[in-house]
N, C-alpha and C positions, 0 to 999 in steps of 0.2 A: 304578444305573448295569451292576451286574451282570446285574438282571433283563432291563435293555435287549439287551444282547449275549447272552442267551438266546434273547431272542423275535425278534428282527430277520430270522433267516432264515425264521421265518413271516409276519413281516408282508412281507416281499419279496414270497415266493408270494402272498402276497393280493393284493397291487397289481400284480403284473406276469401274474397268470395270465387269461387271455383267456377270455370266455363263448362258448360254442360255440352258434351258431344250428340250430336243430333245426326240421324241415320235416316235417309229418304230414300223412297222407293217410287218409280217412275213407270204412267201409265197413258198411252194415248201419244207421245212422240217419242222420237229417234231420231240420230244423227244431229246436224248441227242444232235444231232447237232445243234437245235433249243438254246437248253441250252447253249450250248458253245458259239453260236455267241451273245445270250443276254448278256453275262456276258463280251466278248470282247466288246461289243458296248456300253453299259451301263457305261463301265468305264471310257469313251471318256468325255472331257470337251473340250467347245466349246464357246469362246467370243459371248455376244449376236447379235454382229454386224455380226457374221459369215456368208458368204455367201451359198448358196445351193450348188453352184460346189465344196465348200473347204469340206462342210460336210459328201457329196456324195463320194469325193474321197478318204478321212480318212476312210470312213465307209467301202469302199469297200476293203481297203487292210485289215483291222482289221477282216473284214467277211473272207477274203482269209485265213488271220493267224489263224482263230478258227477252219476252217474247216480242213485244213491242219494237224493240231495238231490232228484230229481224221483221218487221212489217205485220206481225200478227195482231192486230188491235181487237180482233173479235171473238178472241179466244174465250170459253168456259174452265175454267181454273175451280177443282175442287180439291181441298185436303182434307183428310181424317187421318186421325190417331190409329196406329195398326197395333202399337205396342209401348213400354217403356220408353219413351225419347226416341219413337220412330213413328214415322208419317207416310202416307201415300198421295202422291202428287198425279191428280189424276185431271189430265187436259184434253179439251175438244178443242183444236187450234182454230177451226174456222177459215175464210178465206183472206188471204195476206191483201194488204193496201195495194194500190195500182197506182200511177203517177196518172191525173188526170191533165196537170199541165205543167209544161216546163219553162217556163220564159228567161232563156239564156241571152243576156247581152254580152259581148265580148268585144273591147277594144283595146287597143295599143297592137306594139311591133308584134307581141303574140300571137296576134289574130290569124298569122299567115306561118307561123309556127306548128309544125305537124306534130310535135311531141304534144302541145296542149288538146289540139283538135282530136288526138289519138287517145288522149285520157281521158276525154267525154265519152268517145266509144266504145270504150273498155270497162266506163263505170256500170254501163248497163240502165242507167236514167234515162229512160226515153218515155213518152207518152205512151201509156199502154203497157207498160212492164212494170215487175214489179218491183216495191218500193221500199231499201231498207236505210236506216239511219245509217250504217254501216256505211254503206256505197257514198252516201252523201257524203258523211266526213271525210270518207278515204278520198273523193274527189277534190275535197277543198285541200287535204292535206299535200296532194300530188301538185296543185295547182302552187302550194307553198315551197315546196320540194324544187319544182322546175324552177321558179321565180329565183330560188336562192343558189340553185347550181347555175342557170344558164344569165345570171347578171340581169334580173327584172327587177332591180332593186327598189322601183319607187311602186309597184304593184300595189292596190288595193281592192279590197271589196266595198262597192258604194251600195249592195244589198245582196244579203245572203239568209235566206228564210223560206221554211218550210210549212205550209198551211195544212193542217191534219182536219180532215172531215171524218169523225167516227161514224156518224149515221150514212154518208155514202161509201164509207170505206175507200178514199182516195186522198192524195196526197197532191199538194201544188206545191210546185218547187220555183224559186224568183233567184236567180243567181245574175248579179253585174258585177262585172271582173273589169278591171281598166290593170294591164299589165304594165302600162308606160314603154320607155323605150329601152332596148336592150343596151346595158352597158359594154364597153368597149377595155381592154386593157390599157392603164395608162403607164406611168414610169413605174419602175423597181428602184425601192427606195432602201438602202440597206441602211439601221441605224446603228451600224458599227463602222466609223468612217476609214478606220484603219485599216479595214480587209477592200482588197482589189475589187473593186466592181464589176467590170467587165468579164474577169473570168468566171465568175459565179452566175453573171447574168446569164452568160452562154448556156447552162444548164436549163435555162428553161424553155421549153419548145411551145413557145408561142413568142409571138410578136407586139410589140405594142401597135395599138387598133385592130389588133383580132378581136371577135367577141368573147365576152367573158366565159370561162367556163371552170367551176370549183373544182372538176376534175383534175385539169390541168395545173390548179395550183398545188393539187396535192401530189401531182408528179413530180413538178419542181421543188416539192417537201423533200419528197423520198431521193430524189436525186442530189440533191445538198447534203444528205444522210449518206450518199453511197461514197461519197468525198474522201468520209473517214476524218476529216478534220474537226468535227463539231460535239460538242456535246449536249447543245442546246440550240436547237433550231425552231425557230416560228416565222410562219408566211401566212398573212390573212391580209383581204381587202380592207382598204381605207375605207370602209363605206362612210364614215362621217364625214368624211370630206370628199364625196365624190363630185366631181364638176364636169359641165360641157359635155355629157355622155361617157367620160373617163372615169377607170378606178383605178386609182396607183394600187399596188402591192408593197405592204410593209415588211421586211426580212428580219429578222433579228436573228444574228447566230453569235455563239459563244463559244472559243476555241476550245479542244482537248487540252489536256495538261501535256506540260512538254514532252513526255515518254509515257506511254502507256505498254501494258503488258498484259496477255492472254494466256492462259492454260487450256488446253484441251485435250480430247483423247475421242478414242471410239475402239469398236472391234468389231471385225469380220472372220469367217471362217477363211478367207483368202490368207490373210495378212496375221491374225491373231490381233491380241490387244497393240494397241496404236497412243503413242501422246504424244501430243504438239505443245512448243513453248513457243513463243512470239513476243517480239519487242517490237515497238513502232515510234518513230517520231515524226507525229503526221505533218508537222510545220516546221521546215526548217529554215525557211527564208520567208521574204515577201513576196517570192513569184510562185510559192506554193509546193516547194520541191519537198518531198517526201522521202523517209528512210523505214525501211522494215528488214526485220532480219527472223530467221523462223529455222525451227530446228524440230524434226519429226523422226521419233524412232519406234521401231516394231522390231520382232525378231530377224525377220528375212530381208528388210529394208532399213536403212537410216539416212536420212539427208538432213542437209543443211544449205539455206537458202539468203543471200544477201540480195535486197531492191532497191536501188536508187530510181525514183518515179520524176519526173519532170514534164509537167503539164505545157501543152502547146494551145490549144482553144479551151479546153475544159480537163479539171483532173479525172474524172471518170472514166471516158471512150476516147479521148483525145491527148495522147501523152506519149514520152518516148520512156521505156526504161531500160536501166545499165542494169545486168542482171550477172552474178556469181554464184556457183553452187559445187556441191558435192555430194553425191549418191553411191552409197554403197549396198550392194544385194548379194542374197546368196538365196537361191532359192533353186530346189532340184539339182538340174545338173550346170548350173549357172553359177557364176561367182564374178563380180564387175565390181570395180572401183573406176566412178566416173567423174572428171572435174568439168566446169563449164561456165565460161564467159561468154553472154551476148550483149546484144542491145535488139529491141524490139519498138517497132512505129507502130500502134495502134490506132485506129480512127473508127468514125461509126457513120455509117451512109443511110440515108432518109429512108429505106425498105428495113433498117433495124439490124443487117448484116455488120458483122464487126470485122473488117480486114485488118492482117496486120501482117509487117515487113519484118524479117529480122537477118540477122547476120550473128552465127553462132561457130566458137572456136569447142572444140570436145576433145579430152584427151581421156583415154578408158584403157586401163589394163585390165585383161578377163581370162577367166578360165571356161570355154562351153564344150562341155563333155572333155574329150582329150585332148581339145587344141587350147593352145595358152597363146596369147599375143597382146601387144599394144599398138593402138590405134591414135593418130591424131589426125580429127578432121576437120576443114575449115567449109561450115555449112548454110549458103544463102540460103532463103527459104520464106514462105508464105505461110499464114493461116487465115481461115475464112471461119466465121460463127455466127449462128443467129440461135439462139433461145427467146422461144414467147414461151409463157404461160398464163393461166387464170385459176386464181384459188389459192393463192400464198403458198404454203410450206406442203400443203398437201392439194396440190393442183387438180381439177377436174378436165382439161384442156391444155395442150400444148404441143410443140415439137423443140426439138432438141437437132442441129444440123452443124456437123462442124468439118471441115476437111484443111488438110496440110500437106506441102509440097516442100522437102528437102534435097539440095543439088550439091553432090560433092564431086569434085574434080582436082587431077591434080596441078592443071594453070595456078590455081589459088590457093595451093597447098595442103590438098585433102590427100591421104595414104590410098585411097581408093575411087574411082570413078562409080557414081552410082548416083540412081535418083529411086527417092523414097517416097510413095504416098500411102494416105491412111485417111479415111473417113470414117465419121459415126452418124447415124441418124436413129432417134427416139421421135416414137410419135403417141400421143396420148389422148383418146376419145372416150367420154362418159355419157350414158344415157341413164337419168334415174340411179338405180343401184348396181349399173352393169357399168364396167371398164375392161376396154380393150387398150394394150400396152402390145406395141410393135418395135422391134430393136433390130439394125445391120449393123454390122462392123467389117469392114471391106478394107485391104491393104494389100499392098505389092511394093517390091523392089526389085528395080532393073540394075542388075550387076551382074558380071560373068560368073563368081561362084560366090556362095554364101556364105563360105568360111573369110572371106575378106571384109567382110561386114560386123563391127562390134556386136556382140551379145545384146547390149541395150536397146540396138535398132532392131532385131531381128523379130519373127511372129512368132508367138503361142498362143493357144486358147485354153480353156477350161477354167473353172471358177466362179465366184458368185455373179460375177459382172459380164460373164463370157458363155459358158457352156457349163449349166449347171448338170450335175450328175458326176462331174470327173473334178480331181482336184487342180489347184491353182496353177495354170501353166503347164500341165503335163499332156499337152496334146500338141505334136509337133512332128515333123520326120526325125528318125533316130538314124546314129551311125551302125557298123556291125556289131558293137556289143551292147546295143540296145539303150544309148545313152540319147538324150534330146539333144538337137543340136540347133533348133530352130528353123523356121521356113522363111521363103522369099514372099509366101502369099498368105493372105488371110480371109477368109470368109465366114462371118458365124451371122447368125439370124435367128429371132425369138419372136416367137407369139404367145402372149399371155392374157387371160381372161381374170378379172375381180367381181367379185359379187359381195357386195356390204349387207351383210346381217344383221348389225347392230350398229350405233353410233359410231363405235370408234373403232368396229372390227370387220377387217373383209377375209374373204378366204378367195383362194387364187388355185391355178390349175395352167400350167404351160408346159411349151416345147423350144428346147433351144436345139439347136443343129448348127454344123460347120466344121471347118477344119484349118490348120495353120500346116501349110504344105511347101515343097519346091517343086513339085510337076503334077499334081493331083492326082496321083498315082493310089495314095492311101484312101480306105475307106471314110466317108462322111461320119462323123461322129455326133449322134444323136443322145438328148436327155429329156427325159419327162417328170413330170414330178406334179406336187400340188402341197400350197402353203397356206400360212396364215400372216396377215398385214394387221401389226396395231397402230393405231395412229396416235402419235405421241405430239408432245407442243415442238419437237424439234425435229419433225418427220415420221416417215413410217416405218416401225421396225419390223423387216421383214423375216419370217424363221421359213424356210423351205425344206422340203424333204424329194431327194430327187435320184432318179436311177440313170446312169449310162445303158445303153442298148448296144454298145459297140461289142463287149464282151458279156455272154449270160451270167457270166461268172461275176460279173463288176457288182459292186455292195451297194445300197441304197447310202446317200450321202446328204449332210446335214448342210444346209447352206443357211448362215446367220450376216444380216447387214443393216445400216440406217443411215436414212438420208433420202432425199425429193427422188420421186421416179424418174424427175427428167435430169 
């Protein structure tokens, strides 16, 4: 209590003293040197009653530190008061420090690692070159990063110092770095012994005795998350128990609750508002089987899908799916109710392609224009897909390639003999603030008469993801009454350019063109326009204004969608 009474006057001053706002103007410096001085000076705080002399003294010292960090040890600094709480910082920079001597001793396995030697070359630290403390610190930080990522866990600096000669305006650098040996992956140790080790270990894209790489560890962690089994995942190297050049990985997994529920939705101008409900039982038995049931509903289209998944080698991309679904659609001149039962075997190749084989039974009742029919199809087929991206939800590089083939024949119970092919390709490349998006959508049905093909399998074009400037699925051949009947062939291409003018905003301009046809006698439909992209946490939100050029009377149309470009 006595201590409080002695300290309370100082506490009162501390909590009641206001902080002065200081304005600085600069002369004689610009660019990097000015920016660094501003950072140092604006980080200062002074009580409101501080004298100009105190502010000038402290600011001179901070300016000196800011400039020395950039190698300016010969600077002349003069700070004068120009008004109330306003000061002019006048600097004559002088010559920058030069590296006089760079003694670099590099031993260990990393001596043969080009990543390390490349880091030295990129640092700019060499005899006769400008010296900055930032370059020196960055080089050491890069060595530490490389050691951590690539498994040089015994790396150590025997010597790391810089000697500055202000008289000679030079810096002598002494670095002695011993990386030790590079560790290799040892065993994958699951801390939960109840889970099947082999199935999850197969998700690791590395083998025992491969050189350690923390990026591969991160990818293993990510692929464990893609199984949708776990609510807690921890993958880390057991650095404290490394041995004989090997380092084990400790994998901690905690299963999700028995049942999980998701509610989602979205909105596009193609189908309007959409709601999605999903129930999942991610872990049915000790073999990792899972069940999912999903319902989607929008005004023109409703669907329900049941999936039972059986892992083979791993549950992410090597499995068998058994599916049953129902889809109802009413769009333009199409009304369709379709029931599907299928089984699919999917796996993954080393080149990231994911092929799959399937067998599908499809029953469809439909009205297309003036035709009403019921169709039963047994369709064996195959899919091929590859998605590569860099940049997360807003990728700056990538491509998405998909192709599928389905075959129907009376020999195995189909009402119609047909071969349906469909391909989709998207390509994205970026350079600084510029992005180019290319898209191609091609399809064809080999069949005697398109009226034998159920409505859901015919081709239509137009809409947000097809040819902008036209309504959803309004481009196709027509009957004598002008009703849409769908086509045997689809050809759509798109070129889009984006320019990022702010952190979360892009401007876009595009040209889409193509047709859905039976004999290519129809003119090609072309849509042009421009739009805006807002980069949200769940992907780009796109708002486009587009006009179809097929008819001069076609109005401008608004297209709205949300999701990744690829």
